[in-house]
N, C-alpha and C positions, 0 to 999 in steps of 0.2 A: 567618447565620441566627440569630435569637434565638427561643428557645422556653422554655416553662415547664419547670422541673426535673421529671424523672421519677425513679422509684426506680432505674432503670437508670443514671442519671447521677450518683447520690449519691457514688460513689467518686471520680469525677473532681473534683467540687466539694470533697470532703474533701481530696484531694491538693493542689489549688490553694490551699485555705484554710490548710493546714499550711505551705505555702511563705510565706504572708503572716504567719502567727502560729503559733508552735509550740504555743500553748495553744488553738488553734482547736477541737480535739475537745471541750474543756471548755466552750466558749462556745455550742455549738450542739447542739440535739437534732435530729438529721438526720431523724427521723420527722415533725417538725412544720415543716419548712422551707416547706411549702406548705399550711399549715392556719391557719384563722382569719385574722388580719390579716397573717400572714407569707406572702410570695411570693418565690420565687427563680427567676430566669431565667438560662439559660445561653447563651453565645455560641459557636456552632459554625462552625469554619472548616475546610474540607477534611476533613469528617467527624470532627473532633476538637474537644472542648470546650477552648477556650483562655481562657475567662473566665466570670464570673458576676456578677450583681448581686442582692443580697438587700435587700428593702424590707419595711417594715411599712406597709400601706395602710389608713389610717383613713378616716372618712367625708369629711372635708374637708382632710386632710393626709396626706402621704406622708413617711416617714422612710427615707432611704437609709442602710442599716446597713453594707453592704460593697459595694465595687466592686473586683473582683479580675481582673487580666489576667495570664496567664503571662508571666514575664520576657522571653522571646524575642519576644513579640508587642507589647510596650509601645512607646509613642511612634509607633504606626501608626494611631491613630484608633479602636481597638477599645473603649477605655474610654469615649470620647466616644459611640460608638454605643450602648453600654449605658445611659448616662445619658440620652441623647436618647430612647431607647425609653421609659424611665420618664416623662420629661417629656411626650412625645407621648400616652401612654396615661393621663395624669392632668391633662389641661388644666383650668385653673381651680382646681386645688388648690395649696395651699402645699406646697412640698417643702423639707425640711430635712436637714442632714447635719452630721457633725463630721469634721474633717480635721486631722491633725497640722500644727503650724506648720512642721515640717521638711519636709513633703511639698510642695515648691514646684511640681512638675509638676501635681499634682492641684489645688492652689489655682488655678493658671493655667487649667486646664481648666474648673473650676467658675465662675471669673470670666467666661471666654469664653462659657459657657452661661447667663449671666444671674444667677448666684448672687451674693449679697452677704453680707458679714460682719455678724453681728448680736450676737455675744457671744464671749467667750473662756472656756474651761473650764480653769482652772489645774491642771496636773499630771494631766490626764485619761488620757494614755497613759503609764503608768509614769513619771510625773514630767515628761513633756513636755506642754506646753499644747496644747489643741485649739481650733481656730477653729470656731464654729458658724456655718453659712451657710444662707441661705434663698433660695428663688426663688418668687415669687408669680405 
């Protein structure tokens, strides 16, 4: 089940985010994860939050900021479910994201879901290049 982040779920999102990036606390204002253009959805399996997707939803474009799935649940289609949820709920909008050139699994998933490379951001992730991808 995918649902909008609530205040009760913020600690789970924080825990998952810190697994992804030790600097996660400094990147997010948890009080604004569902304000303005910011939207965060959590993926719940067996009553536990195992992942989330954070987007910025603009008038005609959606930026996927983060897709996070707990390590023990990866490669089981949960990340795909989160991205497909965003696609389905934003039909007709351009969707863009950045992904590390080293994240081959994510690149494969995004290609499978119809994203294509449009640019490279040199050194975007602490010296590692990022691929900018879009889906129209």
